[in-house]
PDB file of N, CA, C and O in Angstrom:
ATOM      1  N   UNK A   1       1.897  20.480 -25.977  1.00  0.00           N
ATOM      2  CA  UNK A   1       1.892  18.595 -25.816  1.00  0.00           C
ATOM      3  C   UNK A   1       0.277  18.837 -25.500  1.00  0.00           C
ATOM      4  O   UNK A   1      -0.221  19.659 -24.730  1.00  0.00           O
ATOM      5  N   UNK A   2      -0.370  17.864 -26.336  1.00  0.00           N
ATOM      6  CA  UNK A   2      -1.875  17.646 -26.390  1.00  0.00           C
ATOM      7  C   UNK A   2      -2.063  15.923 -26.132  1.00  0.00           C
ATOM      8  O   UNK A   2      -1.405  15.114 -26.786  1.00  0.00           O
ATOM      9  N   UNK A   3      -3.041  15.522 -25.102  1.00  0.00           N
ATOM     10  CA  UNK A   3      -3.013  14.324 -24.987  1.00  0.00           C
ATOM     11  C   UNK A   3      -4.072  13.685 -26.407  1.00  0.00           C
ATOM     12  O   UNK A   3      -4.342  14.394 -27.376  1.00  0.00           O
ATOM     13  N   UNK A   4      -4.445  12.570 -26.285  1.00  0.00           N
ATOM     14  CA  UNK A   4      -5.150  11.869 -27.521  1.00  0.00           C
ATOM     15  C   UNK A   4      -7.065  12.309 -27.608  1.00  0.00           C
ATOM     16  O   UNK A   4      -7.780  12.094 -28.586  1.00  0.00           O
ATOM     17  N   UNK A   5      -7.345  12.714 -26.775  1.00  0.00           N
ATOM     18  CA  UNK A   5      -8.312  13.834 -26.750  1.00  0.00           C
ATOM     19  C   UNK A   5      -8.616  15.287 -27.231  1.00  0.00           C
ATOM     20  O   UNK A   5      -9.730  15.745 -27.483  1.00  0.00           O
ATOM     21  N   UNK A   6      -6.918  16.184 -27.344  1.00  0.00           N
ATOM     22  CA  UNK A   6      -6.978  17.311 -27.913  1.00  0.00           C
ATOM     23  C   UNK A   6      -6.679  18.189 -27.084  1.00  0.00           C
ATOM     24  O   UNK A   6      -6.183  19.218 -27.544  1.00  0.00           O
ATOM     25  N   UNK A   7      -6.871  18.083 -25.629  1.00  0.00           N
ATOM     26  CA  UNK A   7      -6.888  18.788 -24.332  1.00  0.00           C
ATOM     27  C   UNK A   7      -5.183  18.785 -24.320  1.00  0.00           C
ATOM     28  O   UNK A   7      -4.357  17.914 -24.593  1.00  0.00           O
ATOM     29  N   UNK A   8      -5.053  20.457 -23.781  1.00  0.00           N
ATOM     30  CA  UNK A   8      -3.299  20.100 -23.032  1.00  0.00           C
ATOM     31  C   UNK A   8      -3.743  19.295 -22.238  1.00  0.00           C
ATOM     32  O   UNK A   8      -4.714  19.138 -21.497  1.00  0.00           O
ATOM     33  N   UNK A   9      -2.073  18.408 -22.789  1.00  0.00           N
ATOM     34  CA  UNK A   9      -1.866  17.212 -21.069  1.00  0.00           C
ATOM     35  C   UNK A   9      -2.000  17.576 -19.721  1.00  0.00           C
ATOM     36  O   UNK A   9      -1.703  18.740 -19.449  1.00  0.00           O
ATOM     37  N   UNK A  10      -2.301  16.993 -19.002  1.00  0.00           N
ATOM     38  CA  UNK A  10      -1.819  17.595 -17.823  1.00  0.00           C
ATOM     39  C   UNK A  10      -0.919  17.300 -17.480  1.00  0.00           C
ATOM     40  O   UNK A  10      -0.741  16.082 -17.505  1.00  0.00           O
ATOM     41  N   UNK A  11       0.288  18.214 -16.913  1.00  0.00           N
ATOM     42  CA  UNK A  11       1.543  17.637 -16.339  1.00  0.00           C
ATOM     43  C   UNK A  11       1.319  18.343 -14.418  1.00  0.00           C
ATOM     44  O   UNK A  11       2.434  18.683 -14.022  1.00  0.00           O
ATOM     45  N   UNK A  12       0.683  18.483 -13.781  1.00  0.00           N
ATOM     46  CA  UNK A  12       0.495  18.706 -12.679  1.00  0.00           C
ATOM     47  C   UNK A  12       1.346  17.694 -12.052  1.00  0.00           C
ATOM     48  O   UNK A  12       2.429  17.792 -11.475  1.00  0.00           O
ATOM     49  N   UNK A  13       0.357  16.396 -12.384  1.00  0.00           N
ATOM     50  CA  UNK A  13       1.118  15.223 -10.969  1.00  0.00           C
ATOM     51  C   UNK A  13       2.459  14.911 -11.410  1.00  0.00           C
ATOM     52  O   UNK A  13       3.274  14.625 -10.533  1.00  0.00           O
ATOM     53  N   UNK A  14       2.823  14.918 -12.601  1.00  0.00           N
ATOM     54  CA  UNK A  14       4.148  14.943 -12.899  1.00  0.00           C
ATOM     55  C   UNK A  14       5.704  15.697 -12.265  1.00  0.00           C
ATOM     56  O   UNK A  14       6.799  15.328 -11.839  1.00  0.00           O
ATOM     57  N   UNK A  15       4.924  17.014 -12.545  1.00  0.00           N
ATOM     58  CA  UNK A  15       5.933  17.972 -11.344  1.00  0.00           C
ATOM     59  C   UNK A  15       5.769  17.572 -10.218  1.00  0.00           C
ATOM     60  O   UNK A  15       6.795  17.327  -9.585  1.00  0.00           O
ATOM     61  N   UNK A  16       4.521  17.369  -9.583  1.00  0.00           N
ATOM     62  CA  UNK A  16       4.748  16.764  -8.245  1.00  0.00           C
ATOM     63  C   UNK A  16       5.352  15.964  -7.437  1.00  0.00           C
ATOM     64  O   UNK A  16       5.620  16.044  -6.238  1.00  0.00           O
ATOM     65  N   UNK A  17       5.568  15.048  -8.363  1.00  0.00           N
ATOM     66  CA  UNK A  17       6.319  13.618  -8.244  1.00  0.00           C
ATOM     67  C   UNK A  17       7.702  14.175  -8.159  1.00  0.00           C
ATOM     68  O   UNK A  17       8.516  14.216  -7.237  1.00  0.00           O
ATOM     69  N   UNK A  18       7.725  14.572  -9.341  1.00  0.00           N
ATOM     70  CA  UNK A  18       9.415  14.980  -9.651  1.00  0.00           C
ATOM     71  C   UNK A  18       9.811  15.915  -8.594  1.00  0.00           C
ATOM     72  O   UNK A  18      11.029  16.057  -8.493  1.00  0.00           O
ATOM     73  N   UNK A  19       8.883  16.774  -7.555  1.00  0.00           N
ATOM     74  CA  UNK A  19       9.444  18.181  -6.497  1.00  0.00           C
ATOM     75  C   UNK A  19       9.425  17.427  -5.652  1.00  0.00           C
ATOM     76  O   UNK A  19      10.425  17.711  -4.993  1.00  0.00           O
ATOM     77  N   UNK A  20       8.714  16.226  -4.974  1.00  0.00           N
ATOM     78  CA  UNK A  20       9.202  15.651  -4.115  1.00  0.00           C
ATOM     79  C   UNK A  20       9.728  13.895  -3.775  1.00  0.00           C
ATOM     80  O   UNK A  20       9.276  13.153  -2.904  1.00  0.00           O
ATOM     81  N   UNK A  21      10.827  13.595  -4.805  1.00  0.00           N
ATOM     82  CA  UNK A  21      11.221  12.127  -4.775  1.00  0.00           C
ATOM     83  C   UNK A  21      11.120  11.675  -2.618  1.00  0.00           C
ATOM     84  O   UNK A  21      10.836  10.622  -2.048  1.00  0.00           O
ATOM     85  N   UNK A  22      11.433  12.796  -2.172  1.00  0.00           N
ATOM     86  CA  UNK A  22      11.855  11.989  -1.107  1.00  0.00           C
ATOM     87  C   UNK A  22      10.749  11.732  -0.178  1.00  0.00           C
ATOM     88  O   UNK A  22      10.782  10.765   0.584  1.00  0.00           O
ATOM     89  N   UNK A  23       9.607  12.699  -0.216  1.00  0.00           N
ATOM     90  CA  UNK A  23       8.540  12.249   0.267  1.00  0.00           C
ATOM     91  C   UNK A  23       7.885  11.037  -0.094  1.00  0.00           C
ATOM     92  O   UNK A  23       7.332  10.362   0.774  1.00  0.00           O
ATOM     93  N   UNK A  24       7.898  10.575  -1.725  1.00  0.00           N
ATOM     94  CA  UNK A  24       7.328   9.668  -1.894  1.00  0.00           C
ATOM     95  C   UNK A  24       7.932   8.379  -1.204  1.00  0.00           C
ATOM     96  O   UNK A  24       7.200   7.569  -0.635  1.00  0.00           O
ATOM     97  N   UNK A  25       9.080   8.252  -1.271  1.00  0.00           N
ATOM     98  CA  UNK A  25      10.080   7.520  -0.740  1.00  0.00           C
ATOM     99  C   UNK A  25       9.786   7.317   0.677  1.00  0.00           C
ATOM    100  O   UNK A  25       9.331   6.222   1.007  1.00  0.00           O
ATOM    101  N   UNK A  26       9.880   7.746   1.097  1.00  0.00           N
ATOM    102  CA  UNK A  26       9.425   8.013   3.110  1.00  0.00           C
ATOM    103  C   UNK A  26       7.752   7.409   3.094  1.00  0.00           C
ATOM    104  O   UNK A  26       7.279   6.659   3.949  1.00  0.00           O
ATOM    105  N   UNK A  27       6.925   8.034   1.717  1.00  0.00           N
ATOM    106  CA  UNK A  27       5.562   7.145   2.295  1.00  0.00           C
ATOM    107  C   UNK A  27       5.097   5.721   1.840  1.00  0.00           C
ATOM    108  O   UNK A  27       4.267   4.911   2.254  1.00  0.00           O
ATOM    109  N   UNK A  28       6.142   5.777   0.634  1.00  0.00           N
ATOM    110  CA  UNK A  28       6.166   4.230   0.117  1.00  0.00           C
ATOM    111  C   UNK A  28       6.505   3.469   1.233  1.00  0.00           C
ATOM    112  O   UNK A  28       5.736   2.598   1.641  1.00  0.00           O
ATOM    113  N   UNK A  29       7.609   3.709   1.791  1.00  0.00           N
ATOM    114  CA  UNK A  29       8.316   2.789   3.039  1.00  0.00           C
ATOM    115  C   UNK A  29       7.415   2.658   4.156  1.00  0.00           C
ATOM    116  O   UNK A  29       7.385   1.633   4.836  1.00  0.00           O
ATOM    117  N   UNK A  30       6.496   3.908   4.423  1.00  0.00           N
ATOM    118  CA  UNK A  30       5.643   4.118   4.947  1.00  0.00           C
ATOM    119  C   UNK A  30       4.567   2.599   5.052  1.00  0.00           C
ATOM    120  O   UNK A  30       4.401   1.637   5.802  1.00  0.00           O
ATOM    121  N   UNK A  31       4.120   3.060   3.991  1.00  0.00           N
ATOM    122  CA  UNK A  31       3.070   1.909   3.435  1.00  0.00           C
ATOM    123  C   UNK A  31       3.125   0.439   3.634  1.00  0.00           C
ATOM    124  O   UNK A  31       2.463  -0.304   4.359  1.00  0.00           O
ATOM    125  N   UNK A  32       4.317   0.163   2.599  1.00  0.00           N
ATOM    126  CA  UNK A  32       5.026  -1.333   3.101  1.00  0.00           C
ATOM    127  C   UNK A  32       5.298  -1.612   4.313  1.00  0.00           C
ATOM    128  O   UNK A  32       5.110  -2.788   4.626  1.00  0.00           O
ATOM    129  N   UNK A  33       5.777  -0.743   5.302  1.00  0.00           N
ATOM    130  CA  UNK A  33       6.124  -1.264   6.813  1.00  0.00           C
ATOM    131  C   UNK A  33       4.539  -1.493   7.262  1.00  0.00           C
ATOM    132  O   UNK A  33       4.254  -2.536   7.849  1.00  0.00           O
ATOM    133  N   UNK A  34       3.520  -0.513   6.981  1.00  0.00           N
ATOM    134  CA  UNK A  34       2.098  -1.018   7.406  1.00  0.00           C
ATOM    135  C   UNK A  34       1.457  -2.166   7.089  1.00  0.00           C
ATOM    136  O   UNK A  34       0.762  -2.904   7.787  1.00  0.00           O
ATOM    137  N   UNK A  35       1.941  -2.258   5.359  1.00  0.00           N
ATOM    138  CA  UNK A  35       1.267  -3.505   4.566  1.00  0.00           C
ATOM    139  C   UNK A  35       1.973  -5.042   5.246  1.00  0.00           C
ATOM    140  O   UNK A  35       1.393  -6.126   5.186  1.00  0.00           O
ATOM    141  N   UNK A  36       2.957  -4.880   5.702  1.00  0.00           N
ATOM    142  CA  UNK A  36       3.618  -6.084   6.397  1.00  0.00           C
ATOM    143  C   UNK A  36       3.278  -6.111   7.838  1.00  0.00           C
ATOM    144  O   UNK A  36       3.323  -7.147   8.500  1.00  0.00           O
ATOM    145  N   UNK A  37       3.017  -5.224   8.204  1.00  0.00           N
ATOM    146  CA  UNK A  37       2.299  -5.184   9.829  1.00  0.00           C
ATOM    147  C   UNK A  37       1.309  -5.420   9.801  1.00  0.00           C
ATOM    148  O   UNK A  37       0.920  -5.906  10.863  1.00  0.00           O
ATOM    149  N   UNK A  38       0.446  -5.312   8.922  1.00  0.00           N
ATOM    150  CA  UNK A  38      -1.079  -5.335   8.899  1.00  0.00           C
ATOM    151  C   UNK A  38      -1.127  -7.071   8.558  1.00  0.00           C
ATOM    152  O   UNK A  38      -1.766  -7.864   9.250  1.00  0.00           O
ATOM    153  N   UNK A  39      -0.177  -7.511   7.152  1.00  0.00           N
ATOM    154  CA  UNK A  39       0.258  -9.038   7.060  1.00  0.00           C
ATOM    155  C   UNK A  39       0.035  -9.880   8.315  1.00  0.00           C
ATOM    156  O   UNK A  39      -0.667 -10.853   8.590  1.00  0.00           O
ATOM    157  N   UNK A  40       0.834  -9.184   8.905  1.00  0.00           N
ATOM    158  CA  UNK A  40       1.719 -10.534  10.464  1.00  0.00           C
ATOM    159  C   UNK A  40       0.268 -10.619  11.325  1.00  0.00           C
ATOM    160  O   UNK A  40      -0.208 -11.614  11.872  1.00  0.00           O
ATOM    161  N   UNK A  41      -0.247  -9.329  11.268  1.00  0.00           N
ATOM    162  CA  UNK A  41      -1.370  -8.928  12.151  1.00  0.00           C
ATOM    163  C   UNK A  41      -2.504  -9.749  12.199  1.00  0.00           C
ATOM    164  O   UNK A  41      -3.031 -10.295  13.169  1.00  0.00           O
ATOM    165  N   UNK A  42      -2.917  -9.759  10.564  1.00  0.00           N
ATOM    166  CA  UNK A  42      -3.912 -11.078   9.894  1.00  0.00           C
ATOM    167  C   UNK A  42      -3.400 -12.023   9.877  1.00  0.00           C
ATOM    168  O   UNK A  42      -4.338 -12.803  10.043  1.00  0.00           O
ATOM    169  N   UNK A  43      -2.490 -12.632   9.790  1.00  0.00           N
ATOM    170  CA  UNK A  43      -1.796 -14.051  10.224  1.00  0.00           C
ATOM    171  C   UNK A  43      -1.515 -14.697  11.456  1.00  0.00           C
ATOM    172  O   UNK A  43      -1.218 -15.874  11.659  1.00  0.00           O
ATOM    173  N   UNK A  44      -1.665 -13.663  12.324  1.00  0.00           N
ATOM    174  CA  UNK A  44      -1.461 -13.731  13.861  1.00  0.00           C
ATOM    175  C   UNK A  44      -2.847 -14.533  13.959  1.00  0.00           C
ATOM    176  O   UNK A  44      -3.019 -15.722  14.224  1.00  0.00           O
ATOM    177  N   UNK A  45      -4.132 -13.161  13.557  1.00  0.00           N
ATOM    178  CA  UNK A  45      -5.552 -13.516  14.047  1.00  0.00           C
ATOM    179  C   UNK A  45      -5.681 -15.325  13.061  1.00  0.00           C
ATOM    180  O   UNK A  45      -6.019 -16.318  13.704  1.00  0.00           O
ATOM    181  N   UNK A  46      -5.483 -15.388  12.125  1.00  0.00           N
ATOM    182  CA  UNK A  46      -5.992 -16.353  11.488  1.00  0.00           C
ATOM    183  C   UNK A  46      -5.301 -17.668  11.844  1.00  0.00           C
ATOM    184  O   UNK A  46      -5.733 -18.724  11.381  1.00  0.00           O
ATOM    185  N   UNK A  47      -3.920 -17.625  12.900  1.00  0.00           N
ATOM    186  CA  UNK A  47      -3.342 -18.385  13.560  1.00  0.00           C
ATOM    187  C   UNK A  47      -4.034 -19.173  14.571  1.00  0.00           C
ATOM    188  O   UNK A  47      -4.135 -20.373  14.823  1.00  0.00           O
ATOM    189  N   UNK A  48      -4.602 -17.777  15.201  1.00  0.00           N
ATOM    190  CA  UNK A  48      -5.156 -18.298  16.663  1.00  0.00           C
ATOM    191  C   UNK A  48      -6.576 -18.687  16.096  1.00  0.00           C
ATOM    192  O   UNK A  48      -7.233 -19.570  16.647  1.00  0.00           O
ATOM    193  N   UNK A  49      -6.899 -18.215  15.317  1.00  0.00           N
ATOM    194  CA  UNK A  49      -8.496 -18.423  15.090  1.00  0.00           C
ATOM    195  C   UNK A  49      -8.397 -20.353  14.635  1.00  0.00           C
ATOM    196  O   UNK A  49      -9.229 -21.228  14.877  1.00  0.00           O
ATOM    197  N   UNK A  50      -7.292 -20.443  14.051  1.00  0.00           N
ATOM    198  CA  UNK A  50      -7.219 -22.006  13.279  1.00  0.00           C
ATOM    199  C   UNK A  50      -6.978 -22.725  14.775  1.00  0.00           C
ATOM    200  O   UNK A  50      -7.852 -23.510  15.143  1.00  0.00           O
ATOM    201  N   UNK A  51      -5.690 -22.459  15.758  1.00  0.00           N
ATOM    202  CA  UNK A  51      -5.829 -23.263  16.894  1.00  0.00           C
ATOM    203  C   UNK A  51      -6.794 -23.068  17.197  1.00  0.00           C
ATOM    204  O   UNK A  51      -7.352 -24.140  16.959  1.00  0.00           O
ATOM    205  N   UNK A  52      -7.800 -22.170  17.757  1.00  0.00           N
ATOM    206  CA  UNK A  52      -9.032 -22.523  18.980  1.00  0.00           C
ATOM    207  C   UNK A  52      -9.913 -23.411  18.179  1.00  0.00           C
ATOM    208  O   UNK A  52     -10.580 -24.202  18.847  1.00  0.00           O
ATOM    209  N   UNK A  53     -10.072 -23.453  16.766  1.00  0.00           N
ATOM    210  CA  UNK A  53     -11.039 -24.540  15.555  1.00  0.00           C
ATOM    211  C   UNK A  53     -10.441 -25.414  16.178  1.00  0.00           C
ATOM    212  O   UNK A  53     -11.073 -25.583  17.221  1.00  0.00           O
ATOM    213  N   UNK A  54      -9.292 -26.296  16.132  1.00  0.00           N
ATOM    214  CA  UNK A  54      -8.374 -27.267  16.069  1.00  0.00           C
ATOM    215  C   UNK A  54      -8.730 -27.615  17.801  1.00  0.00           C
ATOM    216  O   UNK A  54      -9.116 -28.637  18.369  1.00  0.00           O
ATOM    217  N   UNK A  55      -8.495 -26.662  18.135  1.00  0.00           N
ATOM    218  CA  UNK A  55      -9.308 -26.992  19.910  1.00  0.00           C
ATOM    219  C   UNK A  55     -10.079 -27.748  20.548  1.00  0.00           C
ATOM    220  O   UNK A  55      -9.933 -28.628  21.396  1.00  0.00           O
ATOM    221  N   UNK A  56     -11.555 -26.926  19.626  1.00  0.00           N
ATOM    222  CA  UNK A  56     -12.686 -27.258  19.852  1.00  0.00           C
ATOM    223  C   UNK A  56     -13.030 -28.587  19.002  1.00  0.00           C
ATOM    224  O   UNK A  56     -13.866 -29.356  19.475  1.00  0.00           O
ATOM    225  N   UNK A  57     -12.489 -28.856  17.907  1.00  0.00           N
ATOM    226  CA  UNK A  57     -12.895 -30.317  17.458  1.00  0.00           C
ATOM    227  C   UNK A  57     -11.666 -31.073  17.029  1.00  0.00           C
ATOM    228  O   UNK A  57     -11.208 -31.254  15.900  1.00  0.00           O
ATOM    229  N   UNK A  58     -11.133 -31.578  18.534  1.00  0.00           N
ATOM    230  CA  UNK A  58     -10.131 -32.484  18.412  1.00  0.00           C
ATOM    231  C   UNK A  58     -10.973 -34.129  18.637  1.00  0.00           C
ATOM    232  O   UNK A  58     -10.318 -35.170  18.581  1.00  0.00           O
TER     233      UNK A  58
END
C-alpha cells in the first residue's frame, strides 16, 4: 500500500492504536477528567475575580 507521495504507507501508528485500546480509553478518560477539573478550576477562579471586582466597584 502506498501513500499519495509514492512512499510506503506508514502503519506503525495504526498498529499502536489497535494494540492498546484499553490504554487509549484510560488515557482519554483521564484527559477528559483533567479537562473538566481545569475548566471547573478556571471557572472558580473567574467567579472569585468577578466577585472581588464587583465588591471593589459598588
